[in-house]
C-alpha positions in Angstrom: -3.5 1.6 -9.1 -7.0 0.2 -8.8 -9.6 1.6 -11.2 -13.5 0.1 -11.0 -12.0 -3.4 -11.7 -8.7 -2.4 -10.4 -6.4 -3.5 -13.5 -4.1 -4.0 -11.1 6.0 -16.7 -11.8 4.5 -19.1 -13.1 6.5 -21.3 -11.0 5.2 -19.7 -7.7 1.5 -19.7 -8.9 2.2 -23.8 -9.8 3.4 -24.6 -6.1 0.6 -22.7 -4.5 -1.4 -25.0 -7.0 0.4 -28.2 -6.1 -0.2 -27.3 -2.1 -3.2 -26.8 -2.6 -4.0 -30.1 -4.2 -2.0 -32.0 -1.3 -3.6 -30.4 1.4 -7.2 -31.7 0.1 -8.8 -34.9 1.0 -10.4 -37.0 -1.6 -13.3 -35.9 -0.4 -12.9 -32.6 -1.5 -12.1 -31.3 2.7 -8.6 -29.9 3.5 -6.4 -31.7 5.8 -5.9 -30.0 8.8 -2.1 -29.4 8.2 -1.1 -25.9 8.7 2.6 -24.4 8.2 4.2 -23.9 11.7 4.6 -20.6 12.5 8.1 -19.4 11.9 10.0 -18.0 15.2 11.6 -14.9 14.5 13.1 -12.3 17.4 11.9 -9.3 15.7 8.3 -10.3 14.7 5.9 -7.5 15.4 8.6 -5.5 16.8 7.5 -1.5 16.4 9.9 1.1 15.4 9.8 2.2 18.8 11.2 -1.0 20.2 14.0 -1.3 17.6 15.2 2.2 18.6 14.8 1.1 22.2 17.0 -2.1 21.8 19.7 0.0 19.7 19.5 2.6 22.5 20.7 0.0 25.0 22.7 -1.6 23.3 20.9 -5.2 22.8 20.9 -4.5 19.3 22.8 -2.6 16.4 21.7 -1.6 13.1 23.9 -3.8 11.5 22.2 -6.8 13.9 18.5 -5.7 12.7 19.6 -5.5 8.9 21.2 -9.0 9.0 18.2 -10.7 11.1 15.5 -8.8 8.4 17.8 -10.4 5.6 18.1 -13.5 6.7 14.1 -13.4 7.1 13.8 -12.7 3.9 15.9 -15.6 2.6 14.3 -17.9 4.7 10.5 -17.5 4.1 10.4 -15.0 1.1 12.8 -16.7 -1.3 12.3 -20.1 0.5 10.4 -22.0 2.9 6.7 -20.4 2.3 7.8 -18.4 -0.5 5.9 -15.4 -0.1 7.6 -13.7 -3.0 7.2 -10.3 -1.6 10.7 -8.9 -1.9 12.3 -8.4 -5.5 15.6 -7.5 -4.9 17.8 -6.9 -1.4 20.3 -4.2 -1.1 23.5 -5.3 -1.3 25.2 -2.4 0.5 22.7 -2.4 3.5 25.3 -3.9 5.7 27.4 -1.5 5.4 25.1 1.5 5.5 23.9 0.5 8.9 27.4 -0.4 10.0 28.2 3.6 9.2 24.7 4.5 10.8 26.1 2.5 14.2 28.8 4.4 14.1 27.0 7.7 13.8 24.6 6.6 16.8 28.0 6.4 18.9 29.7 9.4 18.3 26.5 11.8 17.1 23.8 10.4 18.8 20.7 9.5 16.5 19.4 11.6 13.7 15.7 10.7 14.8 13.1 8.2 15.6 14.4 5.9 12.2 17.9 6.0 12.7 19.3 2.7 12.1 15.9 0.9 11.2 15.4 -1.5 8.1 12.7 -0.3 6.0 11.9 -1.7 2.6 10.2 0.5 -0.6 8.3 -0.4 -3.6 10.3 -1.1 -6.7 8.6 2.0 -8.9 11.1 4.4 -6.3 14.3 5.4 -7.9 17.1 4.5 -6.0 20.6 5.3 -7.1 22.2 2.4 -5.9 23.0 -1.4 -6.8 19.7 -2.0 -6.4 17.2 -1.5 -10.1 13.9 0.2 -10.5 11.6 -1.3 -12.7 8.1 -1.1 -11.7 8.2 -4.8 -12.1 9.0 -4.8 -16.0 11.7 -6.4 -17.7 11.6 -3.4 -19.9 13.3 -1.0 -17.3 16.0 -3.6 -16.4 19.6 -2.2 -16.7 18.7 1.3 -16.6 20.2 3.3 -13.8 18.0 6.2 -12.0 20.7 9.6 -12.0 19.3 9.9 -8.5 17.4 9.1 -5.8 13.7 9.5 -5.6 12.9 12.6 -3.1 11.2 9.9 -1.2 14.3 7.8 -0.8 16.2 10.6 -0.1 14.3 12.0 2.7 14.1 8.3 4.4 18.1 7.9 4.1 18.4 11.5 5.4 16.2 10.4 8.8 18.3 7.2 8.8 16.3 4.6 7.5 18.3 1.8 6.1 16.4 0.9 2.8 17.3 -3.1 2.7 15.4 -3.7 -0.5 12.9 -3.4 -3.5 9.4 -5.0 -2.8 7.4 -6.7 -5.6 4.5 -4.9 -7.0 1.8 -5.4 -9.8 3.4 -4.6 -13.1 3.0 -0.7 -13.8 1.4 -0.2 -10.6 -1.7 -2.5 -12.0 -2.1 -0.2 -14.9 -1.8 -2.9 -18.3 -4.8 -4.8 -18.3 -8.1 -5.3 -16.9 -7.6 -8.9 -16.6 -4.3 -8.8 -14.4 -3.7 -10.7 -11.2 -2.7 -8.1 -8.1 0.7 -8.8 -7.3 2.5 -10.4 -10.4 5.0 -8.5 -12.4 6.8 -9.9 -14.9 10.5 -9.6 -13.4 9.0 -10.3 -9.7 6.3 -13.2 -10.7 3.6 -13.4 -8.1 3.4 -12.5 -4.4 1.4 -14.1 -2.3 -1.0 -12.9 0.9 1.0 -14.1 4.0 -2.4 -14.9 5.5 -3.2 -17.9 3.1 -1.0 -18.3 0.5 -3.0 -18.9 -2.4 -4.9 -15.5 -1.6 -4.2 -12.5 -3.6 -2.1 -10.1 -1.5 -4.1 -6.8 -3.8 -1.9 -4.4 -5.6 -0.4 -2.6 -6.5 2.1 -2.1 -3.4 1.9 -5.9 -3.1 5.0 -7.0 -1.8 5.4 -4.1 0.8 2.1 -4.8 2.3 3.2 -8.7 2.3 6.6 -7.7 3.4 5.6 -5.6 6.3 3.0 -8.0 7.3 5.4 -10.7 7.6 8.0 -8.6 9.6 10.3 -8.4 6.8 11.2 -5.2 7.9 10.1 -2.9 10.3 8.0 -0.6 7.8 7.6 -0.2 4.3 6.6 2.3 1.6 3.9 1.9 -1.2 2.5 4.1 -3.6 -1.3 4.8 -4.8 -3.4 6.0 -7.4 -6.3 4.6 -6.3 -6.1 1.8 -3.9 -2.6 0.7 -3.9 -2.0 1.5 -0.8 -5.0 1.1 1.1 -6.5 -2.2 -0.6 -3.0 -4.3 -0.2 -3.0 -2.6 3.6 -6.2 -3.8 4.6 -6.4 -7.5 3.0 -2.9 -7.8 4.4 -4.2 -6.8 8.0 -1.7 -3.9 8.4 -1.9 0.5 8.4 -1.6 1.9 5.2 -2.0 5.9 5.1 -2.7 7.5 1.5 -1.8 11.3 1.8 -3.2 14.2 0.6 -1.7 14.6 -3.1 1.3 16.9 -2.6 2.1 16.2 0.8 4.9 13.7 -0.6 6.7 14.0 -3.4 6.3 12.0 -6.3 9.5 12.9 -8.3 11.8 9.7 -9.2 8.8 7.7 -8.9 7.5 5.6 -11.8 3.9 7.5 -12.3 0.4 6.5 -13.5 -1.2 10.1 -13.3 0.2 12.9 -11.5 -3.4 13.9 -10.4 -3.9 11.2 -8.6 -0.5 9.6 -7.2 1.2 9.5 -4.3 3.3 7.7 -2.1 3.0 6.3 1.5 4.0 4.7 4.9 2.9 0.8 5.1 3.3 -0.4 8.5 1.9 -2.8 11.1 0.9 -0.1 13.6 -0.6 3.6 13.1 2.4 4.9 15.3 5.0 3.0 12.9 2.7 4.5 10.1 2.9 8.2 11.5 6.5 7.9 12.0 7.5 7.0 8.7 5.2 9.4 6.9 6.8 12.2 9.1 10.1 11.5 7.5 8.7 11.5 3.6 6.8 14.6 3.8 8.5 18.1 2.3 8.5 20.5 -0.5 10.6 19.2 -3.4 11.2 21.9 -6.4 10.9 18.7 -8.8 7.2 18.2 -7.7 5.3 21.1 -8.2 2.5 19.8 -6.3 4.4 19.6 -2.8 4.2 23.7 -3.1 0.7 23.4 -1.7 1.9 21.2 1.1 3.7 24.6 2.8 2.6 25.6 6.3 0.1 22.1 6.1 3.1 19.2 6.4 4.6 18.2 9.6 8.0 16.2 10.3 6.5 14.7 13.1 3.1 13.2 13.2 3.7 11.3 16.6 2.3 13.9 18.6 -1.4 12.8 17.5 -0.4 9.2 19.1 -2.7 10.2 22.0 -5.2 8.0 24.4 -8.5 9.2 23.6 -8.1 9.9 20.2 -11.9 9.6 19.3 -13.0 11.2 22.4 -15.6 14.6 21.2 -14.9 13.5 17.3 -17.7 13.4 14.7 -17.5 10.5 12.0 -19.8 9.8 9.5 -20.6 6.3 8.9 -20.5 5.0 4.9 -22.5 2.2 4.4 -23.5 2.5 0.4 -24.4 -0.6 -1.4 -21.9 0.7 -4.6 -19.2 -0.7 -2.3 -20.1 -4.1 -3.2 -19.3 -5.8 0.1 -20.3 -9.0 1.1 -23.0 -9.0 3.9 -20.4 -11.1 5.8 -18.5 -7.9 6.4 -21.6 -5.9 8.3 -20.3 -7.2 12.1 -16.7 -5.6 11.4 -18.5 -2.5 10.3 -21.0 -2.7 13.3 -18.3 -3.4 16.0 -15.7 -0.5 14.5 -19.1 1.7 15.2 -19.8 0.1 18.8 -16.2 1.1 19.4 -16.0 4.3 18.2 -19.4 5.2 20.3 -17.7 3.7 23.6 -14.8 5.8 23.1 -16.6 9.0 22.9 -17.1 9.7 19.2 -20.6 11.0 18.2 -21.2 8.8 15.5 -23.6 9.9 12.3 -24.8 6.5 10.9 -25.3 6.6 8.1 -24.5 9.5 5.9 -25.2 9.6 2.2 -22.6 10.1 -0.3 -24.5 11.9 -3.2 -21.9 11.6 -6.1 -20.5 8.5 -5.0 -20.1 6.0 -8.3 -20.4 8.8 -10.9 -16.9 9.2 -11.6 -15.7 5.6 -12.7 -15.6 6.4 -16.7 -14.0 10.1 -15.9 -11.4 8.6 -13.6 -10.5 6.3 -16.0 -10.2 8.9 -18.8 -8.1 11.0 -16.7 -5.8 8.0 -15.7 -5.3 6.8 -19.4 -4.3 10.4 -20.6 -1.9 11.2 -17.9 0.0 7.9 -18.1 0.6 8.4 -21.7 2.1 12.0 -20.7 3.5 11.3 -17.0 5.5 7.9 -18.2 6.9 10.0 -21.4 8.2 12.3 -19.1 9.7 10.0 -16.5 11.5 8.2 -19.0 13.1 11.0 -20.7 15.2 11.3 -17.5 15.9 7.9 -17.1 19.2 7.0 -19.3 19.5 4.1 -20.8 15.8 2.8 -20.8 15.0 0.7 -23.6 11.8 2.4 -23.7 10.3 5.9 -24.3 6.9 5.7 -23.7 3.8 3.8 -23.9 4.1 2.9 -27.7 7.8 1.4 -26.8 6.4 -0.6 -23.9 3.4 -2.0 -25.8 6.0 -3.2 -28.5 8.5 -4.4 -25.7 5.9 -6.6 -24.0 4.9 -8.1 -27.4 8.2 -8.8 -28.5 8.8 -10.4 -24.8 5.3 -12.0 -24.8 6.4 -15.2 -23.3 7.8 -13.6 -20.0 5.4 -10.3 -20.0 2.2 -11.7 -21.3 2.1 -15.2 -20.4 -1.4 -14.9 -18.2 -3.0 -11.5 -19.4 -2.6 -8.9 -22.0 -2.2 -5.0 -22.2 -5.1 -3.4 -23.4 -5.0 -0.7 -20.7 -1.7 0.4 -22.2 -3.3 0.1 -25.9 -5.9 2.6 -24.7 -3.9 5.1 -23.1 -1.6 5.1 -26.6 -4.3 6.5 -28.3 -5.0 9.6 -26.1 -3.7 13.0 -27.1 -2.1 15.6 -25.3 -3.2 17.3 -21.7 -4.6 20.1 -23.8 -7.5 18.3 -25.1 -10.9 19.0 -24.2 -11.7 15.7 -23.2 -9.3 15.3 -20.4 -9.3 18.7 -18.9 -13.6 18.2 -18.7 -13.2 14.8 -17.2 -10.8 16.2 -14.7 -12.9 18.9 -13.7 -15.6 16.5 -13.6 -13.5 14.4 -10.9 -12.6 17.4 -8.6 -16.4 18.6 -8.6 -18.0 15.5 -8.2 -15.2 14.2 -5.7 -14.1 17.3 -3.6 -17.0 20.0 -3.8 -19.7 18.0 -3.8 -18.5 15.1 -2.5 -16.2 14.8 0.6 -16.0 18.4 1.2 -19.7 18.7 1.1 -20.4 15.6 3.1 -18.1 16.8 5.9 -19.5 20.6 6.0 -23.6 19.2 6.0 -22.9 17.1 9.0 -20.2 19.1 10.4 -18.0 15.6 10.3 -14.4 15.4 11.2 -13.9 12.3 8.9 -15.9 9.4 7.1 -15.6 5.9 8.3 -15.9 2.9 5.8 -14.8 -0.6 5.2 -11.6 -0.7 3.1 -12.0 -4.1 1.4 -13.6 -7.0 1.3 -11.1 -10.0 2.5 -8.3 -11.2 0.1 -10.0 -13.5 -2.9 -8.1 -16.5 -4.3 -5.2 -15.7 -6.4 -6.0 -16.7 -10.2 -3.9 -16.3 -13.2 -6.4 -17.3 -15.6 -9.2 -14.9 -15.3 -7.7 -12.2 -13.1 -8.5 -10.4 -9.7 -11.9 -10.5 -8.3 -13.9 -7.7 -7.0 -14.7 -8.1 -3.1 -15.7 -4.6 -2.8 -13.6 -1.4 -2.0 -14.0 2.6 -1.0 -10.4 3.9 -2.3 -11.8 6.1 -5.2 -13.6 8.7 -2.6 -10.1 9.7 -1.6 -8.1 9.0 -4.7 -10.1 11.1 -7.2 -10.5 13.7 -4.5 -6.4 13.9 -4.1 -7.4 13.9 -0.1 -6.0 11.7 2.4 -7.1 8.2 3.7 -5.9 5.8 6.6 -6.9 2.0 6.9 -6.2 -0.2 9.8 -7.0 -3.8 10.7 -10.5 -3.8 12.1 -11.5 -7.5 12.1 -11.6 -11.4 10.7 -13.3 -13.1 7.8 -12.6 -17.0 8.2 -8.9 -16.2 9.2 -8.5 -13.0 6.8 -8.1 -9.6 7.9 -10.7 -6.9 7.0 -9.5 -3.1 7.2 -11.5 0.1 7.9 -10.8 3.5 6.5 -10.7 6.8 7.6 -11.3 9.5 4.7 -11.0 13.1 5.8 -10.7 16.5 4.0 -7.1 18.1 2.1 -4.2 18.0 4.4 -6.1 16.3 7.5 -3.6 13.5 7.9 -2.9 14.6 12.0 -6.7 14.4 12.4 -6.9 10.9 10.6 -3.8 9.6 12.5 -5.2 10.4 15.7 -8.5 9.0 15.0 -7.2 5.8 13.6 -5.0 5.7 16.4 -8.2 5.6 18.8 -9.7 3.3 17.3 -6.7 1.2 17.0 -6.6 1.0 20.4 -10.0 0.2 21.3 -10.4 -2.9 18.6 -6.8 -4.4 19.1 -7.2 -6.8 15.5 -3.8 -7.0 14.2 -2.6 -10.5 14.5 0.7 -11.6 12.7 0.3 -13.9 9.8 1.0 -18.0 10.2 2.0 -18.3 6.6 -0.6 -21.0 5.8 -0.9 -22.6 2.5 -4.4 -21.7 2.6 -7.3 -20.0 4.8 -8.5 -21.1 8.1 -10.3 -19.6 11.0 -7.0 -19.3 13.3 -8.5 -16.5 15.4 -11.5 -16.6 17.9 -14.4 -14.6 16.7 -14.5 -12.1 13.3 -14.9 -9.2 15.5 -13.8 -8.0 18.8 -16.0 -8.1 21.9 -16.1 -4.6 23.2 -16.5 -4.4 27.0 -15.5 -0.7 27.6 
């Protein structure tokens, strides 16, 4: 989740503060000390490369799982203390062994066979791991079955090696929250600067993937929770059209905007993961709309020259609240698209921009109350049955659940009526009218565009458990409120911190967006592995790429 302000353990936060203090000289300047890069044989390895290793016999799924679990232990739980993985799967090595045997006997199921992945801790798994949305209130209660997404990943042969930390309740609890913090998991840190925030709510998935704790990860988004953390953690994130990926078995915020999506270090890996996640699920009526529109393999759109002949509109509106320092990043991306053969309309106006903040929030409050109760009704043994119970649980456990910020968003949600209320129906209709018919659809049609392009977020802000998140700008609400797809990829650097750029398209245009994003990724080449520095510096040469083509 991420609303207009994006309401998205103490011990980890204090450690960061101590590190920061030690890194500063009496004169206030930072000492030049840096955390040494951690050597890891699988760092930045793509899914295709891992498959090549298993096919050639230089690695097995079990050996990959072992290496990633060791990596998690060394830099996530110890060492720099990234704190991105909330729990590992004790059955992962055995699952990998079974998949290795199956490979020998029958061959691989597909491109994910034996590949270790991480999923967000609001996605149900009926195994030895917990599913809690970061809340202590759900500890000990077990889902009766895997979420549809988890089922699909396992069927594709992926090995779910653990759950990632997140902004508790997917960042729908307080307007003063710190993204990446949960009562169960504590505070996740940004791998490019440990004192910086990873954004939310798919904070752990983004940080873990960026730091090569798995081959890829799965996040969820209501508004910004995939693309925002992907942007500030320097990776690729795809927010699909609502209905392309099932939500059954995922702790909800709002059914009109919720979706799961892939998070990976490259567009190719994200596309590979997306193909394994799609499918019609009888338990999620929204997926019926994907019939004839979804694919099980998006890799065919990973072709050179993906930008050639495309017509792309550039959004530069002041309403996104971006710092002027980001202008060179967008300028370089636009230049790269032109040199790759795209026709760029720069700028394009978005007449309904900024007009759905209040109505979106109203919809989310109503739907959270209804959708959470529906989810919990199918969750045996849960200590809570709805928002009112959750509020009371947090009050009784305030020392662990509310040490830094409150739950005023929950307190607003509990006051809402049923989804038959006119206020809810009017707000939802307004959202769809302004962001679909009069928004994305209208702008694309007016200029005959294949997609819109816009900066995703500003660079990561400092983690602040006292005051909460800082708004550095963001463009996620366009696609989120419409329920349309978007994809973000690394586009540049500001003071050693990554900045992403997003393509936004019409409903079900994931193939086109993958094609465009792959083309821009190949032109820019801005993905850089994190160095796990205590604080931000300028470790890379230049803020944006030099376009020589």
